[in-house]
N, C-alpha and C positions, 0 to 999 in steps of 0.2 A: 406269398407271391411265387409264381412259377419262375423257374430259372430261365434266363435268356440263353438261347442255344445258337452257336455259330458252327456251321459245317466246315470241316477241314479235311483236305485230301490225305493228310498224313495220319491224323489221330481220330478222325470221325467227328463225333459231336463234342464240342467244347462248351461247357456250361459256365456261366458267369452270374454272380449275384448283382444286386442293384448298384452297390457302390462301384463294383468293377465296370459295369456298363456305363455308369456316369463318367468315370475316369476315361474309359475307352472313347467316349464321345467328345472328350475335351480336345481342343485344337492341338495341344501338345502331342497327343497320341495320334490324332488324325493326320498330322503332318507325316507320320511314318508311312502312310500309303504312298507317298511320293519320294521315299528314300529307298533305293533298291538294296536288296540283301547282298548282291554279288557284283555291283558295279558294272563293269564292261563284259561280264560273263555272257550276256545275251548276244554279243558279237561273235561268240564261238558256239554257244549252246542257245539257240533261239528261244527256247521255252524258259530259260533261266531269268525271267523278268519278275520274279516274286519280290515282295517288299519286306521291310523291317516290321511292319505291323503284323503280318501273318506269322512271322517268326516269334514275335513277342507273345502272341496269343498261344502259340504252341508251347512256349516255355512256361507260361502260366498254367496251362493244362497239365503238363508233366510235373510241375512243382506240386500242384495239388494232389496229383495221383501218388507221387512218391511220399508226400507227407502223410497221406491217409494210410499208406502201407506201414510206414515207420511208427505212426501213432497208434494203430489198431491191430496190425497183423504181424509185425516183426516178432522175433523171439523175445526180445526185451523191448516191448512196445511202450510208448510213452504214457498211454492212458492208464496203465497199471498203478502209477504213482504220482502223476501230475494232474492237478485239478482241471476240470473242464474249461473254466474261464481262461486259464493260461493256454490250453491247447487251442482254443478258438482264436486267441490273440496271435499265437505263433503262426497259425494257418493264414490268418489275414495278412500279416506283414510279409510272409514268405511269398504268397501269390501276388501281392502288389509289387514286391521287389522284382519278381519274374516279369510282370507286365511292363514295368517301367525301366528295366535295366538298360534299354537301348534308346530311351526317349530323347536323348540329346545327341543322337548320332549324326555325323556329317553326311552330306550327299556322296554318292558313288562309293559306297562301302568304306574301305579304309584308304582309298586313293589319296585323299587330301590331308590325312593325318601327318604325313611326313613333313608337310610345310606348316604345321601348326606353330603358333608363336609360344614364347615362354609366358609364365604367369605375370612377370613384371612388365611384359610388353602390352598386356591387355588388362590393365588395372581395374577398369570399370566392370569387367566381367569377373575378374579374380576376387574382388572384394565381396562378391555374393556367394562364394563357395563356403559352405558351412563347416569347414575343417581347415587345419593348418596345411600350407603348401610350401614347397621350396620355390622361391622366386625364379630360379634359374632353370627349373624343369619345364618340359613341354606340357602345355595344357591338353588334356585328353577329353574325349566325348563323355566319359564317365563323370567328369567334373561338371559338364553342362547338364547331364542328367540329374546330378545332385541339386543344382540350382533350380531346375524345373520342378523337382519333387518338393523342395521347400516352398516354391510358389504355389503348388497345389495345396499345401497345408495352409498357406495364408488365405486361400480361397475357400477353405472350410471343408475340403474333402477328407482330411484326417488331421490329427493334432500335430504340433511341431515335434513332440516326442516320438510319435509314430513315424513321422517323416525321417527323423534321424536314425531310427531303428531300420527302416527300409534302406536308407543309404548305406548303413553299416554292413548290411548283408551283401549289397551289390559290390561295395568297395572291398569287403573282406577285412574290415578294420573294426575291431571290438571297441576301440576307444571312442568311436563316433556314436555308438548306441547309448541311449539315455534312459530307457524305461526300466521300471522295477522288474518287469517280466523277464527281460533279457539280462538284467544285472543281478538276478536272484542268485545269491551264493550257494543256495541249497540245490538248485536245479540249473546248472550251467549248460544250457542247450545251444548256446550261440555257435560253438564250433560245428555242431551238427547242422543247424539251419544254414549257416554260411557255406558249408561244403556242398549243400544241395544246389546252390546258385553259383558258387565260385570255387571250383576245384576240378581235378581231372576226372571226376565222376559226376559232374554237375549236369543238370537237365538242359542248360543252355547248349552245351556241346551235343547232347543227344539230339535235340531238335534240329540244330542247324545241319548236322551231318545227314540226317534222314531227309530233311526238307530240301537241302541243296542237291542231294543226290537225285531225288525225285524230279525236281524241276530241270536239272541239267540233263536228265536222261541217261545217267551213268549208274552203275551198281556199286561203286567203290565204297560209298558211305553207309551202306545198309548193314545192319547187325540185329541181333535178337534182343531188341529193347525190352520186351516183356520178361524174358528170362533174367536179364540183367537187373531189372528193377525188383523182381521177386526175391533176388538174392542180396539186396541191400539190408544191412543189419545195423544195430546200434551197440556201441561199446560204452559202458558206464555202469553205475550202480545205483540202487534205489535210495541210498543214504546221501546222495549228492555227489559232487565232483564233476569232472568234465565228461560230457556226452559227445561222442564223435561218430562220424560215419564210417562204416565198415562194409566189406564185401565178403560174402560167404564163398567158399571155394567152388560151390555149385554154379556160380556166375562167372567163373574165371574165363572160360572160353569165349563167352559173349563179350566180356571186357576186353580180352585180347583182340577179338574181331573188331571192336570199336576203335582200338588203338591203331590197328593196321589200316582200317578204313579211313581214319583221319589223315594218316600219312599219305595214302594214295590220293585222297581228295585234294591235299595241298599240291601234290605233284601234277595231277591231271586237271584240276579245276582252279583252285585258288591261286596257284602260281603258274597257270598255263602261259605258254610263251606269248600268245596274243594278248591276253589280259595284262601281262606285265608291260608289253609294249604300249598299249593304249593308255595305261596308267601313266607311263612316262611321258607320252605325248600330251596328256592333259596337264601334267605338272610343267611341261615346257611351255604350253600355252599361257599358263599363269605367269611363269618367269619372264616370258617375252611380252607380257602385259597385253596380250591379245584379248584376254578376258579379265575383267576386274571384279573381284568378289569382295563385298563388304561384310564378310562373315563375322569378324571379330570386333566390330564397332560397339555393339551392345547386344543384349539377348534378343531383342526384336529383330535386328538385322540377321542374327544367326538363324533364327527360326524361319526367316523368309527364304533361306537357301535350301533348295531341294534338288533332286535329280532333274526335275522338270524345268525349274528356273535356270539351272546351270546349262542344260542342253539348249534352252532358248537362246542363251548367250552364245553358245557354240554355233548355233544355226545363224544367228545374226552376223557373226564374224566368219562365216564359212569361206569368204574370199581370202582370208588370211592363211598363212602357211599351216600352222599347227591345227587350228580349228578346222581347216579344210580337210586335213587328214582324218580327223575324227568323224566329221559329218559324212564324208564319202566312204568311210570305213576302208581306208587305204592301209592295209595291214603291212607293216615292215617284214622283211625276210630275215630270219635268224642266220647269222654267220657261225655262231658257236654258242653252245649251251652246256654248262657243266653242272651236274648235280653232286652235292657234297664234295667240294673241291679240297679234299684232304691232302692230295699229293701236290707237290710243288710244280710238277710238269703242267698239270691242268691250270693251276693258278697263273703260271707264267704265260701260258698260251693265250688266255683271255687278255692279260695285260699287254702282251705283244701286239695282239690284233687291235686293241684300242689305241695304242701308241701309234701304230701305222696309219690308222684312220684319222687320228688327230693331226698327224703330220701332213697327210694328203688333204686335209680340210674337208673330209666327207662327213656329212651329218650322220650321226649314229646314236643309237639308244643304248644306254648302259642299264642293265637290270641286275640288281644285287638284292636278294631277299633271303630271309631266313626265319625259322620258327623253332622254338624249343619244344620238344615233346615231353612225355611223362618221364619223371625220374624213377625208373623201374627199381633201382636199388633201394629207394626209399619207400616202396609200397608197403612193406611190413614194419616200418619203423616210425614214419613221420605222420603226415596228416591223414592218411588212409590206411586202414588195416585190412589185411587179408586173413580171414579167420575160418576155423573149422570147429564146430561144436561137437560133432560126432566122430571125427577122424583125428588121427595123430597130428600134432602141430607140424611134424616133419613134412606132411604133404603141402601145407601152405608155403613152407620155406622152399620146397622143391619147385613149386609153381612160380614163385618169385624169381628164382634163379633161371627158370625157363625164359623169362622175359629179357634176359641180358643180351640176347642176340638181336633185339630190336634197337635201331638207332635212336639216340635220345635227342637228335636235332636234324633239321633239314636246311641245307644252304644251296641256293641256286644262283649262278651267275650266267648272264647271257649278253651277247652284243648283237645288235640288229641294224640293218640299214633299209632305206626305202627302195622300192623295186627299181627305180630309175638309176640307182647307184650300185645295185647288187653286182653286176658283172665287173664293173670297175673295181669294186671293193675286193672281189675274189682275186683279181689279177694282182692287186697291191699286196694282198696277204700271201699269195703264193710266190710272188716275186721277192 
């Protein structure tokens, strides 16, 4: 059978086998056509209206490409000592994990995750999750993905054991895996496969940086992906033990470029001032009960919620305050925005502004977001190794030390008001 080919503006031709095509055609995957990758980003970058489905296909493509490199081309390639049947199985579950990793995503990117309930608040959904959970923790879209993957196994797309292996790679939890292939004590490749999907060097991150950068029309997220992937290596031994993902020093600059690009994408795109404001407006619309979403009643109601259905509710209620702001794109004006508020002066300034606006009863939007970046100090010690086969180990250590000047986190706080209150707010702040 000829491979099914999908055209992609980022990666060119993406090839899928029959099983992947069948799963892609399932309603669970097709729903992702109507779930945006970047939420309100198109309010700032008009062409940033791509969806989770295109991203999932890109991750599948890169997962297959990286796996082929590590299995057949790397210095310590897997095919030298692992049987073909196992190699075929690893490739299958890795690509399916890539395709299905976002299958349970909420509408409008991550905007609604802050208001997600705890596991104990949605027991009908929680009981379907195929692993132990903490009742007091917030349910995440990865949990919904796990439920849907188990449903696909019940419909005969793959076995229950394969489903649990797929979920284990997405979740990064070895205890979820069940197959003899992943549990083989002689060839422990789980850390390697999981890192390809769920780590600081994973293909998920590669695709969304390149894709989001392309559709936003910015250059911040671009890096030399081909050089980076060529320099992925495997650490392990032919007699067994743990096989893990490593990076040769030849790909260090491409890796650093990706790290820097990710930071800039968060500042300029993912945490853009307007995106943060409209995300807060949507949350306020829900809190004010201008829109009522039956997301968590059961799995069927969860799947009915997409960007399209949510915006239809916004349109229907556009005569109400918060929905009207979203529908007409009335962007609030920022009074103050602080990036990495490490000093007390900046922190106190934001707090003082918010207190004055609260006292004056002026409607304002509080935006507090943050993200942790790569633990540079752990690059040569923990989950990912920086190696040099032909050069002295000192070079790898020197390169790791070079990364210490990169911030390991990003925190942004901002306060905004609507245009009609802007001048009044300025007077109150200055007074």
